[in-house]
C-alpha positions in Angstrom: -21.1 26.3 53.5 -18.4 23.7 54.1 -16.7 24.8 50.9 -17.0 28.5 52.0 -15.6 27.8 55.5 -12.7 25.7 54.1 -11.6 28.4 51.7 -12.3 31.6 53.8 -9.0 31.8 55.7 -6.6 30.8 52.8 -8.5 33.2 50.4 -8.1 36.1 52.8 -4.4 35.3 53.2 -4.1 35.1 49.4 -5.8 38.4 48.9 -3.5 40.1 51.5 -0.5 38.6 49.8 -1.7 39.8 46.4 -2.0 43.4 47.6 1.3 43.3 49.6 3.8 46.1 49.2 7.4 45.7 50.3 8.9 48.1 52.9 12.5 48.8 54.0 14.0 48.6 57.4 12.5 52.0 58.3 9.0 51.0 57.3 8.8 53.1 54.2 7.4 51.5 51.0 10.1 50.5 48.5 7.9 50.7 45.5 8.1 46.9 45.0 4.8 45.0 45.2 3.5 41.5 44.6 1.4 42.8 41.7 4.5 44.3 40.2 6.5 41.1 40.6 3.7 39.2 39.0 3.9 41.4 35.9 7.7 41.3 35.9 8.0 37.5 36.2 4.8 36.3 34.7 4.4 38.8 32.0 1.3 40.7 30.8 -1.8 39.1 32.1 -0.3 37.6 35.3 -2.4 39.8 37.6 -5.6 38.9 35.6 -4.7 35.2 35.9 -4.4 35.6 39.7 -7.7 37.4 40.1 -9.6 35.0 37.9 -8.2 32.0 39.8 -9.3 33.6 43.1 -12.7 34.3 41.7 -13.1 30.8 40.4 -12.1 29.4 43.8 -14.6 31.7 45.6 -17.5 31.4 43.3 -16.9 28.1 41.5 -16.8 27.7 37.8 -20.4 26.6 37.5 -21.8 30.1 38.0 -23.6 31.1 34.8 -25.6 34.1 33.6 -29.4 33.8 33.0 -29.3 32.0 29.6 -31.9 29.2 29.8 -31.4 27.9 26.2 -27.6 27.9 26.5 -27.9 26.2 29.9 -30.2 23.6 28.5 -28.1 22.8 25.5 -24.9 22.9 27.6 -26.1 19.9 29.5 -25.6 17.8 26.3 -21.9 18.6 26.4 -21.8 16.7 29.7 -24.0 13.9 28.2 -21.6 13.7 25.2 -18.5 13.4 27.4 -20.1 10.8 29.7 -21.2 8.7 26.7 -17.8 9.1 25.0 -15.8 8.1 28.1 -18.0 5.4 29.7 -17.2 1.8 28.9 -14.6 3.0 26.4 -11.7 0.5 26.5 -9.4 3.1 24.8 -9.9 5.3 27.8 -9.5 2.5 30.3 -6.2 1.3 28.8 -4.7 4.8 28.8 -5.4 5.5 32.5 -2.3 3.7 33.8 0.0 5.4 31.4 -0.2 8.6 33.5 2.0 6.8 36.0 5.0 7.5 33.8 4.4 11.3 33.7 4.9 11.4 37.5 8.6 10.7 36.8 8.8 14.5 36.1 8.8 15.1 39.9 9.4 11.7 41.4 12.6 9.6 41.3 12.2 6.8 38.9 13.9 4.4 41.4 11.2 5.2 44.0 8.6 4.6 41.3 10.1 1.3 40.4 9.9 0.2 44.1 6.3 1.5 44.3 5.2 -0.9 41.6 5.6 -3.8 43.9 4.5 -2.2 47.2 5.1 0.6 49.6 7.3 1.1 52.7 4.2 0.2 54.8 2.0 -2.8 54.3 -1.4 -2.6 52.6 -2.9 -1.3 49.3 -1.4 2.0 48.2 -4.9 3.3 47.2 -6.5 2.4 50.5 -3.7 4.2 52.3 -4.1 7.2 50.0 -7.8 7.2 50.8 -7.1 7.3 54.5 -4.4 9.9 54.6 -4.7 12.1 51.5 -7.5 14.6 51.0 -7.0 14.8 47.2 -7.5 11.0 47.0 -10.6 11.2 49.2 -12.0 14.0 47.1 -11.4 12.1 43.9 -13.1 9.0 45.3 -16.3 10.8 46.1 -16.3 13.3 43.3 -16.9 11.0 40.3 -15.4 12.7 37.1 -15.5 16.2 38.7 -14.1 16.5 42.2 -15.5 20.0 42.4 -19.0 18.5 42.2 -18.9 15.6 44.7 -21.7 13.4 45.5 -24.4 14.8 47.8 -24.8 13.5 51.3 -27.9 11.7 50.2 -26.0 10.0 47.4 -23.2 9.0 49.8 -25.7 7.5 52.3 -28.2 5.9 49.9 -26.4 5.7 46.6 -27.4 7.4 43.3 -31.0 7.0 42.3 -32.3 6.1 38.8 -31.2 3.4 36.3 -29.3 5.9 34.2 -27.1 7.0 37.1 -26.4 3.5 38.1 -25.5 2.4 34.5 -23.2 5.4 34.2 -21.5 4.5 37.4 -21.1 0.9 36.2 -19.7 2.1 32.8 -17.1 4.2 34.5 -16.1 1.6 37.0 -13.3 0.2 34.8 -11.7 3.6 34.3 -12.1 4.4 38.0 -10.4 1.1 38.9 -7.5 1.7 36.5 -7.1 5.2 38.1 -7.2 3.8 41.6 -4.5 1.2 40.7 -2.3 4.0 39.2 -2.7 6.3 42.2 -2.0 3.5 44.6 1.3 2.7 42.9 2.2 6.4 43.0 1.4 6.6 46.8 3.8 3.7 47.3 6.5 5.6 45.3 5.9 8.7 47.6 6.4 6.5 50.6 9.8 5.3 49.3 10.8 8.9 48.6 9.9 10.0 52.2 11.8 7.1 53.6 14.9 8.1 51.5 14.7 11.8 52.2 13.6 11.5 55.9 15.1 8.3 57.3 14.6 9.4 60.9 10.7 9.5 60.5 9.2 6.2 61.6 7.4 4.5 58.9 3.7 4.1 59.6 3.5 7.1 62.0 1.2 10.0 61.6 4.2 12.2 60.8 5.3 9.7 58.1 1.9 9.6 56.4 1.6 13.4 56.6 5.0 13.8 54.8 3.9 11.2 52.2 0.7 13.1 51.7 2.7 16.3 51.1 4.8 14.7 48.4 1.8 12.8 47.0 -0.4 15.9 46.7 2.3 18.0 45.1 2.9 15.2 42.6 -0.8 14.9 41.8 -1.2 18.6 41.3 1.7 18.7 38.9 1.4 15.6 36.8 -2.0 13.9 37.2 -5.4 14.9 35.7 -7.8 15.8 38.5 -11.0 17.6 37.5 -10.9 20.3 40.3 -10.5 24.0 40.2 -6.9 24.1 41.4 -6.0 21.3 38.9 -7.5 22.9 35.9 -5.6 25.3 33.6 -7.0 28.8 33.0 -8.8 28.0 29.8 -10.3 24.8 31.3 -11.8 27.0 34.0 -13.4 29.2 31.4 -17.1 29.8 31.7 -17.8 30.3 28.0 -19.2 27.6 25.9 -16.5 28.2 23.4 -13.7 27.4 25.9 -15.5 24.4 27.2 -15.9 23.0 23.7 -12.3 23.8 22.7 -10.9 21.9 25.8 -13.2 18.9 25.7 -11.0 15.8 26.5 -7.9 17.9 26.7 -7.0 17.4 30.3 -4.2 15.0 29.6 -2.4 16.9 26.8 -2.7 20.3 28.6 -1.4 18.7 31.8 1.6 17.3 29.9 2.4 20.6 28.2 2.2 22.4 31.5 4.6 20.0 33.2 7.2 20.8 30.6 6.5 24.6 30.6 6.6 24.7 34.4 10.0 22.9 34.5 11.3 25.3 31.9 10.1 28.4 33.8 11.8 27.1 37.0 15.0 26.8 35.1 14.6 30.2 33.3 13.9 32.2 36.4 16.4 30.5 38.7 19.4 32.8 39.3 21.3 30.7 41.9 24.0 28.7 39.9 23.7 25.6 42.0 19.9 25.6 41.9 19.9 26.5 38.2 21.9 23.4 37.5 19.4 21.3 39.5 16.5 23.0 37.6 18.1 22.0 34.3 18.3 18.4 35.4 14.7 18.6 36.5 13.8 20.0 33.1 15.6 17.1 31.3 13.8 14.6 33.5 10.5 16.2 32.8 11.1 16.1 29.1 12.2 12.4 29.3 9.1 11.5 31.4 6.8 13.1 28.9 8.5 11.3 26.0 8.1 8.0 27.7 4.5 8.8 28.7 3.7 9.8 25.1 5.2 6.6 23.7 3.5 4.3 26.2 0.2 6.2 25.7 0.5 5.8 22.0 1.2 2.1 22.4 -1.9 1.7 24.6 -4.1 3.7 22.1 -2.8 1.6 19.2 -3.7 -1.7 20.9 -7.4 -0.6 20.7 -7.1 1.3 17.4 -5.7 -1.9 15.8 -8.7 -3.8 17.2 -11.2 -1.2 15.7 -9.6 -1.2 12.2 -11.8 -3.2 9.9 -9.2 -3.4 7.0 -9.4 -7.1 5.9 -6.1 -6.9 4.0 -4.1 -6.6 7.2 -3.7 -8.8 10.2 -4.0 -7.3 13.7 -0.3 -6.5 14.2 -0.1 -4.8 10.9 -3.1 -2.6 12.0 -1.4 -2.0 15.3 1.8 -0.9 13.6 -0.1 1.4 11.3 -2.1 3.0 14.2 1.1 3.5 16.2 3.4 4.9 13.5 0.9 6.1 10.8 2.9 4.2 8.2 0.6 2.5 5.6 3.3 0.9 3.6 2.4 2.6 0.3 4.4 5.8 0.9 6.1 7.0 -2.3 8.9 9.1 -0.8 10.5 10.2 2.4 8.4 13.3 2.7 5.2 11.3 2.6 6.6 8.9 5.1 7.5 11.7 7.6 4.1 13.3 7.0 2.3 10.1 7.9 4.4 9.5 11.0 4.0 13.1 12.3 0.3 13.6 11.5 -1.4 10.2 11.3 0.3 7.9 13.8 -0.5 7.9 17.5 3.1 8.3 18.5 3.6 11.3 16.2 0.3 12.9 17.4 1.3 12.4 21.0 4.7 14.0 20.5 3.3 16.9 18.5 3.0 19.9 20.8 0.4 21.5 18.4 -2.1 18.8 19.4 -1.8 19.9 23.0 -2.9 23.5 22.4 -6.6 24.3 22.3 -7.9 25.8 19.1 -4.6 25.3 17.4 -5.1 21.6 17.4 -8.5 22.2 15.7 -6.8 24.1 12.9 -4.3 21.2 12.4 -7.3 18.8 12.3 -8.8 20.8 9.5 -5.5 20.8 7.6 -5.5 17.0 7.9 -9.0 16.9 6.3 -11.1 16.2 9.4 -14.1 18.2 10.5 -14.2 20.0 13.9 -17.4 19.0 15.6 -19.2 20.8 18.4 -19.7 18.7 21.5 -23.0 20.2 22.2 -24.3 19.2 18.8 -22.5 15.9 18.5 -25.3 14.1 20.3 -27.9 15.4 17.9 -25.7 15.0 14.8 -25.2 11.3 15.6 -28.9 10.8 16.3 -29.8 12.5 12.9 -27.3 10.3 11.0 -28.5 7.2 12.8 -32.1 8.0 12.0 -31.4 8.5 8.3 -29.6 5.2 8.2 -32.5 3.5 10.0 -35.0 4.9 7.5 -32.9 3.9 4.6 -32.6 0.4 5.9 -36.2 0.0 7.1 -37.2 -1.0 3.6 -34.5 -3.6 3.3 -32.5 -1.8 0.6 -30.2 0.4 2.7 -26.4 -0.1 2.9 -26.7 -1.4 6.5 -28.9 -4.2 7.7 -32.0 -3.6 9.7 -30.3 -5.1 12.8 -27.3 -2.9 12.4 -29.4 0.2 11.7 -31.6 -0.4 14.8 -28.6 -0.9 17.1 -26.9 2.2 15.7 -30.1 4.2 16.4 -30.4 2.9 19.9 -26.7 3.7 20.5 -27.1 7.2 19.2 -30.3 7.8 21.3 -28.5 6.6 24.4 -26.1 9.5 24.2 -29.0 11.8 25.0 -28.8 10.2 28.5 -25.1 10.0 28.6 -25.1 6.2 28.3 -22.1 4.6 26.6 -24.1 2.1 24.5 -22.2 3.3 21.3 -18.8 2.5 22.9 -20.0 -1.0 23.9 -21.4 -1.7 20.4 -18.4 -0.4 18.6 -15.8 -2.3 20.6 -17.9 -5.5 20.6 -18.1 -5.5 16.8 -14.4 -4.6 16.6 -13.6 -7.6 18.8 -15.8 -9.9 16.7 -14.2 -8.8 13.5 -10.7 -9.1 14.8 -11.5 -12.6 16.3 -13.0 -13.6 12.9 -9.9 -12.5 11.0 -7.5 -14.1 13.5 -9.4 -17.4 13.2 -8.8 -17.6 9.5 -12.3 -18.8 9.0 -13.8 -17.0 5.9 -17.2 -18.3 6.7 -17.0 -16.6 10.2 -15.8 -13.4 8.6 -18.6 -13.5 6.1 -21.3 -13.9 8.8 -19.8 -11.0 10.8 -19.8 -8.7 7.8 -23.3 -9.9 6.7 -24.6 -8.9 10.2 -23.8 -5.2 9.5 -23.8 -4.8 5.8 -26.9 -5.5 3.7 -26.4 -8.1 1.0 -29.3 -6.6 -1.0 -27.4 -3.3 -1.5 -25.1 -3.3 -4.5 -23.0 -0.7 -2.8 -21.6 -3.5 -0.6 -20.5 -5.5 -3.6 -16.8 -4.8 -3.2 -16.8 -5.8 0.5 -18.3 -9.2 -0.2 -16.4 -9.8 -3.5 -13.3 -9.4 -1.4 -14.2 -12.3 0.9 -15.3 -14.3 -2.1 -11.8 -13.8 -3.7 -10.1 -14.8 -0.4 -12.1 -18.0 -0.5 -10.7 -18.8 -4.0 -7.2 -17.8 -2.8 -7.4 -20.2 0.2 -9.1 -23.0 -1.8 -12.2 -22.8 0.5 -14.7 -23.8 -2.2 -17.6 -24.5 0.1 -17.5 -20.9 1.4 -16.9 -19.7 -2.1 -20.0 -21.4 -3.4 -22.1 -20.2 -0.4 -21.1 -16.5 -0.9 -21.4 -16.6 -4.7 -24.9 -18.0 -4.4 -25.9 -15.3 -1.9 -24.6 -12.6 -4.2 -26.6 -13.9 -7.1 -29.8 -14.5 -5.2 -29.8 -11.6 -2.8 -27.7 -8.9 -4.5 -29.0 -9.8 -7.9 -25.6 -10.2 -9.5 -25.0 -12.5 -12.5 -22.3 -15.1 -12.5 -20.4 -13.3 -15.4 -20.2 -10.0 -13.5 -19.0 -11.8 -10.4 -16.4 -13.6 -12.4 -15.3 -10.4 -14.1 -14.8 -8.7 -10.7 -12.7 -11.7 -9.5 -10.6 -11.6 -12.7 -10.0 -7.9 -12.2 -8.7 -8.6 -8.6 -6.5 -11.4 -9.9 -5.0 -9.1 -12.5 -4.2 -6.5 -9.9 -2.6 -9.1 -7.7 -0.4 -10.4 -10.5 0.7 -6.9 -11.3 1.6 -6.1 -7.7 3.1 -9.4 -6.6 5.8 -11.3 -8.5 5.0 -15.0 -9.3 1.5 -14.6 -7.8 -1.1 -17.2 -8.7 -4.2 -18.9 -7.5 -4.7 -22.7 -6.9 -5.2 -24.5 -10.2 -8.9 -25.3 -9.4 -9.5 -21.6 -8.7 -7.9 -20.7 -12.0 -10.1 -23.2 -13.8 -13.2 -21.8 -12.1 -12.4 -18.3 -13.4 -11.4 -19.6 -16.8 -7.9 -18.3 -16.6 -5.4 -20.3 -18.7 -1.6 -19.9 -18.9 0.1 -18.6 -22.1 3.1 -20.2 -23.7 4.9 -18.4 -26.5 2.1 -16.2 -27.7 3.3 -12.6 -28.6 0.7 -10.0 -29.4 3.4 -7.7 -30.7 2.6 -5.0 -28.1 3.8 -5.8 -24.6 1.6 -4.5 -21.8 3.8 -2.3 -19.7 3.2 -1.6 -16.0 4.9 1.8 -16.1 3.1 4.5 -18.1 3.1 8.2 -18.6 0.7 8.4 -15.7 3.5 7.6 -13.4 5.6 10.6 -14.4 5.9 13.7 -12.3 5.0 17.1 -13.7 8.5 18.0 -14.8 9.3 14.6 -16.4 5.9 14.6 -18.1 6.5 18.0 -19.7 9.8 16.7 -21.3 8.1 13.4 -22.3 5.3 15.2 -24.0 7.6 17.5 -26.0 10.0 14.7 -27.0 7.1 12.5 -28.0 5.6 15.2 -30.3 8.9 16.0 -31.9 9.8 12.4 -32.5 6.4 11.6 -33.9 6.5 14.4 -36.4 10.0 13.6 -37.6 9.4 9.9 -38.1 5.8 10.4 -39.5 7.3 12.6 -42.2 9.9 9.8 -42.9 7.1 7.2 -43.0 4.8 9.2 -45.4 7.8 10.0 -47.7 8.8 6.4 -48.1 8.0 4.4 -51.2 6.4 1.7 -49.0 3.8 4.1 -47.6 2.4 5.4 -50.9 0.8 2.1 -52.0 -0.8 1.3 -48.6 -4.5 1.2 -48.1 -6.1 3.8 -45.9 -6.2 1.3 -43.1 -2.6 0.4 -43.7 -1.5 4.0 -43.6 -3.3 4.4 -40.2 -1.5 1.3 -39.0 1.9 2.7 -40.1 1.3 6.0 -38.3 0.1 4.1 -35.3 3.4 2.2 -35.2 5.2 5.6 -35.4 3.2 6.9 -32.5 4.0 3.8 -30.4 7.6 4.2 -31.2 7.6 7.9 -30.3 5.8 7.2 -27.0 8.1 4.4 -26.0 11.3 6.4 -26.7 10.0 9.4 -24.8 9.0 7.3 -21.9 12.3 5.5 -21.7 14.3 8.8 -21.8 12.2 10.5 -19.1 11.3 7.7 -16.7 14.6 7.8 -14.7 15.3 4.2 -15.5 11.9 2.9 -14.4 10.8 2.0 -18.0 12.5 -0.3 -20.4 11.4 -1.0 -24.0 10.3 -4.7 -24.3 8.2 -4.5 -27.5 10.1 -6.6 -30.1 9.5 -4.6 -33.3 10.6 -1.3 -31.5 13.8 -3.0 -30.4 14.3 -4.1 -34.1 13.6 -0.6 -35.3 16.2 0.8 -32.8 18.7 -1.8 -34.1 17.9 -1.0 -37.7 18.5 2.7 -37.2 21.8 2.2 -35.3 23.3 -0.5 -37.6 21.7 0.2 -41.0 20.6 3.8 -40.8 17.0 2.9 -41.5 14.7 5.6 -40.1 12.1 4.2 -37.6 9.4 5.9 -39.7 10.4 4.0 -42.8 10.7 0.8 -40.7 7.1 1.4 -39.5 5.8 1.9 -43.0 7.5 -1.3 -44.2 6.1 -3.2 -41.3 2.6 -2.0 -42.1 3.0 -2.7 -45.8 4.3 -6.3 -45.0 1.1 -6.9 -42.9 -1.0 -6.2 -46.0 1.0 -8.8 -48.1 -1.0 -12.0 -48.2 -0.1 -15.4 -49.7 -1.5 -16.0 -53.2 -3.8 -19.0 -53.8 -4.1 -21.0 -57.0 -7.4 -21.9 -58.7 -7.8 -24.9 -56.4 -7.5 -22.7 -53.3 -4.0 -23.9 -52.4 -1.4 -21.4 -51.1 1.3 -20.7 -53.6 4.6 -21.2 -51.8 6.9 -18.2 -51.3 4.2 -15.8 -52.7 4.0 -13.7 -49.5 7.8 -13.4 -49.1 8.2 -12.3 -52.8 5.5 -9.6 -52.3 7.3 -8.3 -49.3 10.6 -8.2 -51.3 8.8 -6.4 -54.2 7.5 -3.8 -51.7 11.0 -3.3 -50.3 12.4 -2.8 -53.8 10.0 0.2 -54.1 10.7 1.5 -50.7 13.9 3.4 -51.6 16.1 1.4 -49.3 19.6 0.3 -50.5 20.7 -3.3 -50.8 22.2 -3.6 -47.3 19.1 -2.0 -45.8 16.8 -4.3 -47.8 18.8 -7.4 -46.7 18.3 -6.3 -43.0 14.6 -5.8 -43.5 14.3 -9.3 -45.0 15.3 -10.6 -41.6 13.1 -8.3 -39.6 10.0 -9.0 -41.8 10.6 -12.8 -41.9 11.3 -13.2 -45.6 12.2 -16.9 -46.3 16.0 -17.3 -46.5 15.8 -19.3 -49.7 14.8 -16.2 -51.8 16.6 -13.4 -50.0 19.5 -13.4 -52.6 17.1 -13.0 -55.6 17.4 -9.8 -57.6 14.5 -7.5 -58.5 14.1 -8.9 -62.0 13.8 -12.5 -60.8 11.3 -11.4 -58.1 9.2 -9.6 -60.6 9.3 -12.5 -63.0 8.3 -15.1 -60.4 5.5 -12.9 -59.0 4.1 -12.5 -62.5 3.9 -16.3 -62.9 2.3 -16.7 -59.5 -0.3 -14.0 -60.2 -1.3 -15.7 -63.4 -1.8 -19.0 -61.5 -3.8 -17.1 -58.9 -6.0 -15.5 -61.6 
């Protein structure tokens, strides 16, 4: 009845105004009406907007049809919201950032003064509570000022443990809001003093003027969950609109601030006022940019805390959360995509994320699911129950302790209690503190609390800590973790060592001059190499790194080069007398040559040939016109030449070199080419000048000795 009495007179006036028709000096209707002006200035739907707003004010937005099931399930949307917001440090830390959005209507100079105090003495919030109805209503209305506490609750407080816990969980956010509104009240006092210097500070007239400025600023720039402060879609009675606008008070408010400023500029016809409206639009846009950046910074403070990536320190996580940049972007397009879609600052600036339904489509494009708030409570409970059942036998991915806490946290959402938020942020704080401490033993214990050592699916997580222990030379922790992995996860020492070696190999490939302490290398059995050359250098760049266009050219060139040189190889005299194994080896050399050449030509300078024999083959082709296929056949044939041994088993000196020379005489190469191949195939210098007759003669003698 109080609500009805308060709204009766203004509603009647609003209805008369809505139906008003303009008349001329003689009293005749001009044909111009308020309804017509609404359609002209506001566009199609303006009249419907008006009538819906009037209906919502008169009847409230809680009026529903007789749908018992919908009504019962709809209650869980409220439970979900309460559990999501309560005791959520990400929500609390964002509350003060709304202060900057007020710069769209208040002078930043007045706001700066308001940070330290008002024109009059005392707390800004306390003065607002005394002189501003909107502040009073917010103070007694909890999250929704259109549903204030009952008289009984005001006199005796809320009953029940759940209600008291919810009030306690929301106290931090409420306090942050109160501080923000208090500073804004102070700013409004400074504005009134500047604009109305003749009004005595502290008088009723002064506070009334401050309240007018304060109320207008609140309505335009601050989120207040009342009928007049909600946008049209947020006043929707359908479950669909309620779900689509869940937690969208801030972004919709920000979008409306900008749109309202633009409309004021667009419809203003007075040149002087239009110029002022343009400045107001610019100030509104600036205020929103600052608000979005500050808000993104606040979000990133908490998101960095919640990130459990062990390879980054806190500030790296903060930077990633703020910008969306991971550090592994391959090109400018990928970098821009991450900033625009993944970072808090890009998301805050993106107008698409401020439009209901459209933001959900964007979320789907990014690969996320769009959940229903009314089912979120049950979805979390079902998932937590499955995890609990899996972990009950001791073989689940999560420990029994973690699974039990998760189940309790999910069940608490049924009552709107924020246990999940408390658990998540507590564990995030512990992980961040453990990482900041540098103690691997501490980090291991934190991880072991949540992740079950008996589940092999957690192997990589714990191997990561084990490797860090080797890297830091913390052999006590290393031994402790390794033993746990063997005894509780059932891993053998060889498989653990193999995993650690794999990590070491990846580190050396990604970091130049990377190494472990000598003792750690000894534990893993990793020894340094000196001048050993396998003949085939392991290249970091491969065909897998080529894009589609380059790969197509690479594939074609490789095939053509292979066929050409394979024909040269099989047609050479050296190839014909090879064993089947030798022929395969020769063609294998040809394939390696074709692949290396094609990769070099199509890598854009990212690949260089470092394999020695291929470099020799290139030189031989350029300087001596020896086809690479022939070079490959000769190389394979030389590998089949073995030193002869006499009857006593002693190696006959020069016998291998002479056999290579004999093979080259049959290869079809000219004298200059043979001389070059002597060098490439390591024929002893002392016999390189021998002619074919002498080579054949000496080989015949040596073979008799060997027989």
